[in-house]
Each structure stands twice: as C-alpha cells, then as structure tokens.
N, C-alpha and C positions, 0 to 999 in steps of 0.2 A: 414331596419328599421332605422330611424334617432332619436337618443336620444338627448335631449337637457339637458345639465347639466352645472353646474358651477364647475370649477376646483379650489379647495381651496388649493392645494399644493403650496408651495413656488416655484417660478420659479428657475430653476437651473442657477447658476451664471456662465457665460462664463469666462474662464481664460483670463486675460489681458496680452497678450504676445506681445513682439516686434517681429521683424523679427529674423531669426534663429541665426546669430552669436552674436546678442546682446540681446537675450531673458533673462528674469528674471524668475527663477523657483518659482512657487507659494509655499507658506509656507507649505501647507498640503502635498506636494510631496517631501520635502527635505529628509526625512528619507529614503524613498524608493530609491531615486536617489543615495544617498551616499552608501547604502547597495549594490545596483547593481554595482556602480562604483568600489568599493573596491573588490567586488567578481569577477567581470569580468576582471579587469585590474591588480590585484595583487594576489589574493588568488588562483584562478583557474590556472593561469600559473605556479605558484610555485608548486601546488599540482600535476599537470599533467606532467610538464617538469622538475621541480626542479630548475628553474632559472627564472628571470624576463626578459621581453622583453627589447630591446634596447630603449633608449629615443625616437628615431625617430618612431619606431614601436608603442610605447606607445602613442605618440602624435596622430598618424594616427588612432589608435583604439579608442582613446578618442574622436576624432572628429566624427567618425562614431557612437559611443555610444551616444554622445551628440545630434547629429542630430536625431537619432531614439527616444531618450527621448523627444525631442522637439515635434516630430510628435505625440507621445503618449499623452503628456500633452495637446497639441492643440486639439486632438480629445476628450479629457476629460476622458482618461483611465489611470489615475495614479494608483499607486500600492495599496493604501489604500482606494479606492473608491468602493462602492458596484456595 
C-alpha cells in the first residue's frame, strides 16, 4: 500500500563539520565531550591504576578519543540526542 502524506516535522539539521583534525564540536555536544574526556583520560586511570598515563600515552589516547567522537558526531549520535 502506498500512502501519500505530508511530513510536517522539521528536517534534522546536519552537523557542519570540517575534516577530522580541524573539526569544530557543535555546541549541543560540548558537555558530553568534556565529561567523557575527563572520565576516560583522567578519572578512570587514577581509579583503576592509581596514577596518570605519561604525556605521550595521554596524547595518543586523546587522538583516538577525538577521532571516535568525530565519527559519532558526524553520524549524529551525540550524547544528549534522543
């Protein structure tokens, strides 16, 4: 069956991102990014190992974290979206 109807919902706005190393985080995702950033790079290492990672290791983990966050925001799956 083919139904014809008018979709009155507002179209979902696509995030305007640049390429990965130079991307800008949308305003609605800042809180989730910062919470996950501090949790994964500072709080969990102290809680489980009792010390922080070396600066080089922290930089590598931050690059991996930032790349995965970029992919999540690009797909439209930020922390506080339904």
